[in-house]
N, C-alpha and C positions, 0 to 999 in steps of 0.2 A: 303510291308506285313505288317499291322496294330498290333500297339504293345501298351499294357497298360500304357507302359511308357511313348509314346509320348503324348498321350490323356494324362495324370498326367499332364504332364508338361506345357501342353497347358490351362486345369483345374486350376492349382495352379498360373498363370500368371493373369488369370481371375477374379480368386476369387479375388488376392491380389490387384486390380486395379476395381473393380466392384464398389468399394462404391463408390469414386472419381469421375468415368466415371458417376455415376448417381446422383451426386449431383452437377458436372458442367456439364451434358447434354453434356459431351465430346464424340467425336468417339472413341470406344476401340483401339486404335491404339498398345499399347504393346499387345495385346490377338492376334490382327490381324496378327503383324509381327511374334508370337509363332507360329499362324497355318500357315502361309507361311512357317515358314521354317521346319514341323514338317511333310508335307506329308499331312494332313488331308483332305487340300483342295482337291486333288484326291482322295478321300475315294472312292467315288461310281463311277466312272471314268474308264475306262478298261485299264488293266493294256500294253498293246499296245502303248498306249499314256501318260504313266508314271503316270496312276491312279493306285492305290491301290487294284480294282479288288472287291470293296466290295460289300454287299449287303444292302437291307431294313434293317435287325436287327443290323448290328454293325452301320449302319447308325443312328436308333432311339436312339441305345446307347451313342451314341458319341455327338447327339444335346441334349439329355437326361443330361447326365454330363454338359455341356455345358453353358444349362441355369439353372443349377444348384448353378452353380458360377455366373454367368451372366446372365440375360435375353439377354441384350443387342450384347454381343457376339456371342449368338446363334443364337440372330434373321439376324447376318451380316451371317454368317454360312450357317445359310439355303437358306438364300437367290441366295450365292455364288454356293450352290452347284444344287437348283432347276436350275439356269442360265446353269451352266454347262451341266446337264444330258438332257437339252433341246439342248445345240450348238454339244452335242454327236448324239443325235438321227438325227439332221438333219445340219452336219457342213456347213456353209457357204463358198461356192466355193473360194472365193477370199480371205478365211483367213486361210491359208492350216497350220498355227502356233499355233492357238489360243485354239484351244481346250487342247496341249501339256502346253501352257502356263499356264490354269487356272488349269493342272494337278499339274505342277509342284510347284504350288503359286505364278509365277511371274505376273500371271494377276488375280483379284478379279473381281469376275463378281457380276450382279445385275439381278433382272426383273425390269421391267420398264412397268407395266400393267394397274393398276387401274387407273382412270380418272376424273374428277368431269363430265364431262359431261356422264357420265354412272356411275358413281357412284361404287359399290361393284359387278356392273356385268361385273368383267373383260373382262370377254368373250365376250363383244361388244364392241370394240373401237371404237371411234368418232375421233381418230386423223386418217391422210389420209395418202395413200404412190400415189402416179402418176406415172407414167413409161416416161421417156423422148422418145422425136422422135423416135429418134433410139434405144431405149430398153433397154440401157445398164447403165443408170441412172438411181434414183430413188429419187424425190421430197418429203423428207418426215417431216412434219408438224403435232405434238403435243404438248399436253398442259397436264402433266403427274400429280399424284398427289402418295404422299406416296412413293416416290423410296428408299429403304432402299439403304444408304452405298451412299446417293448423293452427290456427288463432291468428292466422296473416291475411288469409283467403277474404275477399268480397262476398266472395258465391260458391257453395259447396251444391256439387251435383251430387245427390245422395239417392243410392239402390235402396229399396224394401221389397218385401214380397206385395202383390199385387193386391189391392184393398178387393180386388175380385174374388179373394179368399181361395185359388184355383193353385195348385200344388205346380212350381214352375212355372210362375207367371210371376212377373216385374213389374214395377214401376220406378220410374225415376224422377226426382222432383228440384227445383232449386231453392234454396236457403238463404236465404242473406243472414252474412254474419250478425245482423242488427238483431237477429231471433234470440230471444232469452232462453231458451230454452236447447241451445247448441252449447256444449263444452268440451272445451277441451283438457282430457282427463290426465296426462304426464308430459313433462317433457322430452323432446327426442334425443337420445344418445346413443348414436349406432358407429359403427365400426367404418363406414365411409357416406359421403353423399351427407355429412355431417351439420350441413346449412339447411337440407333442405323443409325442415320443420314435419317430416313426419310423423307425429302423435296421433297417439288413439283420442276418439274424441266420441260423446255422447250425445244424442238428442232423444229427448222427450217433447214434443211442441206441438199445437196443434197450427196447422199452416191451414190458408185456402186452396181448395181442390184445381185452382186456377194456378197454382205452385206449380201443377203435374207436367213434364214433358209429355206431351205427345197424348193420345188416348188412353184408356186405362189399360193396364198388362201390355202399354207398346214399350215399356221396356229393356225386355229381352232383345228384340230386333235393334232397336237402338245401339244395345253395348255391342253389338254381336257386328254388323253394317255399317255403324260409322264410329264406334269408340275403338273397338279391336283394330282397324286397319291404319288409324293415326296412330292411336297410341305402340302398336308394333312397330310402325314406322321408325316415330319419334325415340322410342328406346333404342332400338335398333342405331339411329344416329349418335345416340348418347355414348353406347359402348365402344363406337368407333372413332369417336372423338376422344374418348380419355384413350383408347391404342393409338391412336394418332399422335397423341400428346407424348404417350410414355415413348414410342418411335423415333419420333423426333428429339426426344432428349436425350435418347441411349445413341442416337447416331452423333449430337454436338458431343458429347462427355466422351465416348471413344476415341474419336476424332482430336483431343484436344489433352486427354490425360496419357501423360506419359509412363513409361517404363524404360525409368532411368538407367538402369543397368542394362536394357538391349538398345536404349538407344532408339526406342520407335513408340508409339502410341499404340492404345490399347486396338485401334482398329486392322493395326499390323499383323494379328492374331490370324492365322485363319479359322480358328475356331469361335472365333468373336465376329469374324464375320459372316461365316456359316449361320449363327445365331440370326445376326441382322437379316439374311437375307431370308431367311423362316417366315419372321415378321414382318418385313416388307411384302413376301408375297402374299401373306395370309391377307395382310390389312388390302390389298391393293384387291385381290379376289373376293372380299367381303364388302367392298365399297364398290365393288357393281353387282354385287348380288342386291344391293341397297338401292344401289340407283333403275334396278332391272324390276324391283317390286315397286318402287314407287312411278315407273313408269305405269306398269300394272293395274297400280290404284287409280289413275290418273284416267286408265282409259280398261276399265277392267274385261278380264277375256275369262278364257276355259281353267287358267292357271293362276288367277287372282287369288285365291282361295290359300293355295299349296303355297304360294310366299308371303302371304300376311302370315301365317303360321309360321313360316320357315325362319323369316327374316330375324327374327329377334333370337331367336335362338341359337342361331346359326353366328351371328353378331355378339351376343353372350357370350359365347363358348369362345371364339375367337381371341373378344377384349380379355377374358380371364387366360388364355398362353400368351397376348401379346406381351401386357403387363408383367406376369413372373418371368419372361426369358428378358422383360429389362431387366426385374429386378437383380438377376441373377448376373448378367451381364456386366450391372452396372456395378453391383459387389455394393460395399462397405458405402459409398458415396450415396445411392439409392436409400439403403437402410437408415442411414442416420438422418436423412428429410435434407441432405443439400443439393438433393434434387428433385422437381416435383414428380417424378416418379411412383415414391409410395403413396402418393396423395392417389393418384391416376390407382395406384393397382387395388387401393381399398374401394376407392370407389366405383373401381369396374366391378365389384363382387358384388354387386346389389341387383345389377342387372338381372342374371341367372335366378335370383330366387324372390323377383318380384313377380304378383302373378298381372298375365300367366306367365308359370312361369316356366323356365328353358323346357325340364322335360316332360310337362304337361302339352306344350307347343310342340315337341317330335312328338308324342301318342297321338294328338287331334294330325297333326304329317300325315303319321302311318294311316291311322284310320281313313284320313280325306283319299289318299293315292291309293288305296284297296277298297276302296269302295265302303268304308263301314261307316254308319252314321257316326257325327262327331258325339253327339248326346243321346 
């Protein structure tokens, strides 16, 4: 059962370590430990496997609160959740205990989709999977980029061109961190989300065919029908959590900072209030859109696809605008790190360029509403 106390305890740990995680570019180990002991890693997994059985609405609220405290922690959590629901949708036959381990917090998961070879087109991996002569194992060769929790996750959901050999078909595999053919290429050093360990990884390994999620060539459908909705909802929630944190810090700062020569606070200036109003109305509108999208994923209808495509892009752009306004309104206090705003500003830059990018999603949205096939 999800409790507000469990969420608050994890959020408090994440917030207490966020500044140091960002400054050091360190994996948010304390927050992840708290998550593993909270039951929240199984938030959206079925109760039958030890999960909490929650839905999209509860999920976006937890992600948003985590992001307001620490963007890096929220991204690690989101990627675990996206991997977990994918495993739940098509459990690998040779790993019967995996889903329970992911639900209980014993196994931290992540996705390994993005590649230099296909850039942000995550649905078109150039990595390869080749079946052995007896059909019992798969030779997996992959060169992945931007693998969140690289070197820290216990299991990686890896995409590859299907062993069917048919162009456009995809297989997904669950690869444990103990596999000797899996390696982290370089440490992560980014502008924002500096603690999410989003490093490149390579795989050169032979794994049992029973590590595959679902049937051969089922990977593309899993990406579109399971990964995309949950990831886009969660990524939008990360963006709005960061934007909300910047907005709250802006209100607090402008209410307390004084213009001594005028005898009033910064919020006494009409131009400042107008900026705050634009931030607030944009944030409120995007929160409503995110709730609408989450409701639609919970009970799919004719508009679900466009909501899934639009919500990440819109939230990403809103976070860019809101955090930039926060920097401008708070001026030197934000720029010099006296406030948490510049961290939110940097972290918010990741969403729009994270696959599927905002620009790709806007293109897909346009295709969907004009009757053009997405692919």
